N, C-alpha and C positions, 0 to 999 in steps of 0.2 A: 098757349102760345108762351106763355114766363118760359115753363115748366120744359117746353121741346127747347127752347132755345139753350136751357138752364142746361140739358142733358148734351144738347150737344156741344156745348161749352167744355162739359164736365168728357166727354170721350176726346174730343179733340185735346183737351189737357191731357189724359192718362197718355193717349197717342206719345204727345210728345215728351213725355215722361218716359215713356215705353224707347225710342229713338236716344232719349241723354243718356238711357241707362245702358242699352245695347252700347252707346258710343264710349262711355266711361270704362265698362268691360272689357272691352276690345284688348286682344294681344297685344301689347308693346311691338314695334316693327324693330327688332336688333338690329337687321340689318344697316338703319341708319343712327343707331344710337351711339355718337364718337363723343370720348370724355380725353381731356388731356391728364395723364397721370404724376403725381410726386417727382415721378423717376425722369421726366420729359419724354417720356414715349405717349403714344396714342392707344386708347383701349376705343375696340370696337363690339358693339354685344353689352347682354346683361352682368353689369356689375357683379351679382350676385350668383355668378353662373358657378356652378361645380368645381368646372375647371376653367386655369385661368391660364393662357397660353399666353409666351412672350417669342416673341419672334426676336432676334438680333441678326440686321438689313447691313450691309455695303448696295449701295447702286452699281458700283464697280464692280462686284464678286456677280460673274454667270451662275453662278449655281443659284444664288440667290433669287435674279431675274427666271430662272427654272423651277424655281418652287411656285413663286409667284401666276407663273400662268398653268402649273399643274396642280395647287394648291386651291389658288385662293377661292374659286366654285365650290369646290367639296366644301367647302370649311365652313361659309355662307350658307349654303342650302341645307346640310345634313348636320349642323353644330348651333351655329351664333343662331340661325332662323325658330331654333327651337329653344335658345335659350341658356341650354345648358354647356358652353362654350363660349368665351370671351376672348378675343384675341390683341394681346397689345405689341406694337411694331416698338422698337428702340431701335438708336440708327448708333453703328459701328463706324465711323470716319479715318477712312484709311490717306487721306490725300485730298488736296485743294478739289479734283473733281465731284469727289464724295462731299467734301461738304457744298460745291455749287448746288450739288443734285436735292441733299438735304434740305437745302433754305428752298426750294424753289417747294421740294413736296412741302415743309410747312408755310406756303405763301397764303395769305387768306385766311376767315375763318377755319375752327377746327374740322367743322364737318366736309371742308374740302378735300383733309388729306388723304383720305384712303385714294380718292378716283387720280390726283395729284401722284400718289405713292406709287400706284396702278399703272399711270400711266408714263413715266419713267422706266421702271422696269421691266413694260411690257414691249417699251421699243429701246431698250438696250442694247439691242445688236446691231442697231444704225448706226446708233451715238459711239459707243467704243470702235467702231468699225475707221468711223473720221479721224477720235483720235491717234490711233493706231496711220492717221495718212499724212497727220499735220507738220505745215513746212516748215520751215527753219526760224522763219518771217513770227509762225503764229507759237510756235514753243518761246518767243523771246518774249512776246506781248502776255505769255503766262507768268513770266519769273519779273520782267523788269519794272513794273508799274505800281500803286499802291494795290492792297489786296480789294477791293473793292471793282476795281479796273478789274485786276484778273479776274476775277467771277465772272464781272460782263463778256468778259473776250472767253473765257470758256464758255458761256452760254451760248456768244455769236455762236461761233468753230461745228460746237456739238451740236447745234440745232435747238435746244432748248429753247429760245425765242421761240420756234415754231409750235413746239410742243407744248409749251405753255399757251400760248394762242389759240390750241384746239379746247383747253379748259377755260377758255371765255378773258384771259389774259393778256392787257398790250402791256406794250414797252416799258412804259413809265409804271405798269405797275410791280412787274419782275425788276426792274431797274433799281425800284426803293427798296423791294425786299431782299436782294444781293447785296445794298451799301448799308444793312443794321450791321456795321461792326461788333456790336456788344452784341445781338444775339448768334452770330458767326463763332465769338467765344465761348458764349453758354452755350450753343452746341454740342462744342468740341470737351467742353470741361464735362456734359452728360453724356456724350461717347466714352470718354475714360472711365467715370465714376461707374457705368454698367457694365463697362468690359472688366471692371479690377472684382467687383462686388459677386458680379456671377461665376466668375472664373471663365468668362470666353476667351478663347483662341484662333477662332474662326467663324467664317459664314457663309450660309445661316447658321446661327445655332438656337436653341430654342429651350427653355423653361418650363415648366409646368406647374403649377402652385408656386411658384418660386425656388424651383432645386433643377438648375442644367442637364439637361439628359445629354449624359455622355455617348457619342458616337454617331449624335443624330444629325442628318445633317440632309436629308429629305425626307418627301410623301409619304415613299413604303413605307418608314422605319419610323416616322412621329404616329402616323394614323392608329397603329396596332399599341401603341402609348399611351394617344387617346383616347381609344374606345377601355379600354382595361380599367379606367375608372369609372366606367358603369353596369 
């Protein structure tokens, strides 16, 4: 009986070790691997990927929204998931609306960034339309109060509170993110540094392995340049 119990225990131990071994050896899920970078961006994917793609994005740029809807899924499925491409998003801030959107994309832990980012861009058509139909009173609120109050007014008038509610943020959480003036200055400085360092003149723009791609602003032009690295 003792020998039988020992054999069963040994088989169980081996089975458990086998499960642990398989689990430990499983491929990482690069589509949920997020890191903040020294340049102020967010990187999705394998940090050791052969190709490191950098996107320079403005939330008020319609071409950036088009790129998100056209390219995000192919990038995730065909490149990031295999660990051969990582994607880093860096902000180009052009105006107070951009800054407000950036602060909301950055709101919360780093793991929430890419879905916040996607939500803002994929709903851009709706909130840009609201921006073109502002009343005079709304426009005055955007310029006549302190900076945090301006951002709250922008968020309210453009429906950002509702968008962030879909992501699980209540009004208190949104207001807290929008009130961080030190962070707002930091984001503006990072935007200026990125544009100057890489020579970004428009959005979306892209760099591959640290080199800005001239004349590349769409997925159909970018994709063959990525593929050429493999």
